C-alpha positions in Angstrom: 119.8 100.0 78.2 117.1 102.6 77.4 114.6 104.1 79.8 111.7 102.0 78.5 113.6 98.8 79.2 114.5 100.0 82.6 110.8 100.7 83.3 109.7 97.3 82.1 112.5 95.6 84.1 111.6 97.7 87.1 108.0 96.7 87.0 108.8 93.0 86.6 111.5 92.9 89.2 109.7 95.0 91.7 106.4 93.1 91.4 108.1 89.7 91.7 110.4 90.9 94.6 107.4 92.3 96.5 105.5 89.0 95.9 108.3 86.8 97.2 109.5 89.0 100.1 107.7 88.1 103.3 105.6 90.6 105.1 103.6 93.7 103.9 105.2 96.4 101.9 103.3 99.5 101.2 103.4 101.6 98.0 101.7 101.5 94.7 102.9 100.9 91.1 105.3 103.8 91.2 107.0 102.5 94.3 107.1 99.0 92.9 108.7 100.4 89.7 111.3 102.5 91.5 112.1 99.6 93.8 112.6 97.3 90.8 114.9 99.8 89.1 117.0 100.3 92.2 117.0 96.5 92.6 118.2 96.2 89.0 121.1 98.5 89.6 121.9 96.9 93.0 121.7 93.4 91.7 123.7 94.2 88.5 126.4 96.0 90.5 126.7 93.1 93.0 126.8 90.6 90.2 129.6 92.6 88.5 131.5 92.7 91.8 131.2 88.9 92.3 132.1 88.0 88.7 134.9 90.6 88.0 136.0 91.8 91.4 135.3 95.4 90.4 132.6 97.6 92.0 130.9 99.5 89.2 127.4 100.8 88.8 125.7 98.6 86.2 122.1 97.6 85.7 120.8 94.1 85.0 119.7 93.5 81.4 116.2 92.7 80.2 116.7 88.9 80.0 115.9 85.9 82.2 119.2 86.0 84.1 118.9 89.8 84.3 115.4 89.6 85.8 116.6 87.0 88.4 119.4 89.3 89.4 117.1 92.3 89.5 114.6 90.4 91.6 117.3 89.5 94.1 118.4 93.2 94.1 114.8 94.3 94.6 114.4 92.0 97.6 117.6 93.4 99.0 116.3 96.9 98.4 113.1 96.0 100.2 115.1 94.7 103.2 117.3 97.8 103.3 114.3 100.1 103.0 112.6 98.3 105.8 115.7 98.8 108.0 115.8 102.5 107.2 112.1 103.2 107.8 111.6 100.9 110.8 110.2 102.7 113.8 111.5 102.0 117.3 108.1 102.2 119.0 
């Protein structure tokens, strides 16, 4: 998948993932796009692991099922980012 499709998928998945995930997440459009791209890779890799049993780094495609997988991956990325940046105060 080329870089323009990754950016489009990242924007779509990141925006939908942030809208669905409960709570407040900071960051602007660049953070949303990066979160969506990470989510596309995370969701694509998890889907490949579940369907084939092999752990490989693959991205979701720019299609309806690919967007669903990327949104799930973006929500997982939001959760993991929240765990890593959580303050203990």
